[in-house]
C-alpha positions in Angstrom: 0.1 0.1 0.1 1.7 3.5 -0.7 1.5 6.3 1.2 -0.9 8.1 -1.0 -3.3 5.3 -0.7 -3.2 5.6 3.2 -3.6 9.1 2.9 -6.7 9.1 1.1 -8.0 6.6 3.5 -7.3 8.4 6.7 -8.8 11.4 5.0 -12.1 9.8 4.1 -12.4 8.1 8.1 -11.9 11.4 9.3 -14.4 13.1 7.0 -16.9 10.5 8.2 -15.8 11.0 11.6 -16.6 14.5 11.8 -19.8 14.2 9.5 -21.3 11.7 12.0 -20.7 14.3 14.6 -23.5 16.2 13.3 -26.3 13.5 13.8 -25.1 12.6 17.8 -27.8 14.1 19.9 -26.7 17.5 21.4 -27.2 15.5 25.3 -24.7 13.4 24.5 -22.2 16.1 23.7 -23.0 18.7 26.6 -23.3 16.5 28.8 -21.1 16.7 32.2 -19.5 13.2 31.3 -18.6 14.2 28.2 -17.2 17.3 29.3 -15.2 15.4 31.5 -13.6 13.0 29.3 -12.4 15.6 26.7 -10.3 17.6 29.6 -9.0 14.1 30.9 -8.2 12.9 27.4 -6.5 16.1 26.6 -4.5 16.3 29.4 -3.4 12.7 28.6 -2.5 13.2 25.1 -0.7 16.7 26.3 1.1 14.1 29.0 2.2 11.6 26.8 3.4 14.2 24.0 5.7 15.7 27.0 7.2 12.2 28.0 7.9 11.1 24.5 9.5 14.6 23.7 11.5 14.3 26.7 12.6 10.6 27.0 12.5 9.9 22.8 15.4 9.9 20.8 15.4 8.1 17.4 13.4 5.5 18.9 15.1 4.8 22.6 14.7 6.0 25.7 17.4 8.9 26.3 18.1 10.8 30.1 19.6 14.1 29.2 19.0 17.6 31.1 15.2 17.6 29.8 14.4 15.4 32.8 15.2 17.3 35.3 13.8 20.2 33.5 9.9 18.7 33.3 10.2 17.7 36.5 11.0 21.3 38.2 8.3 22.1 35.6 5.9 19.5 37.1 6.9 20.7 40.6 6.2 24.1 39.9 2.9 23.5 38.1 1.5 21.5 40.8 2.4 24.9 43.1 0.0 26.4 40.7 3.3 28.7 39.8 2.7 31.2 36.6 3.8 29.6 33.4 6.2 31.9 32.5 7.9 31.1 35.6 7.7 27.2 34.8 9.0 27.9 31.7 11.8 29.9 32.6 12.8 27.6 35.7 12.7 24.5 33.4 14.8 26.6 30.6 17.6 27.3 33.3 17.9 24.0 35.0 18.3 22.4 31.7 20.6 25.2 30.4 22.6 24.9 33.9 22.9 20.9 33.7 24.2 21.5 30.3 26.4 24.3 31.4 28.0 22.3 34.1 28.4 19.2 31.7 26.3 17.1 34.1 24.0 16.3 31.4 23.9 16.5 27.9 
């Protein structure tokens, strides 16, 4: 199967899924359960993306300066620090570890 066939099939499936969304009754979409599920799925996808980017490198697990930086960011987010503070602190930790030669 060529890449173009896969792209066309995937596009048709996505189109069908989006079109099916118009026939779903409103009570299913706007309910409290669906709102909670949508919020949890969003957080889970974001967490998996962060872990994949922090630990993955060419199909292998790599532990470098990104791991402690993500840890610092997680701790600061737990304590509800402003997002810019979280980004700056994580960047300083990663840069500091790389500068000191403790981690690549």
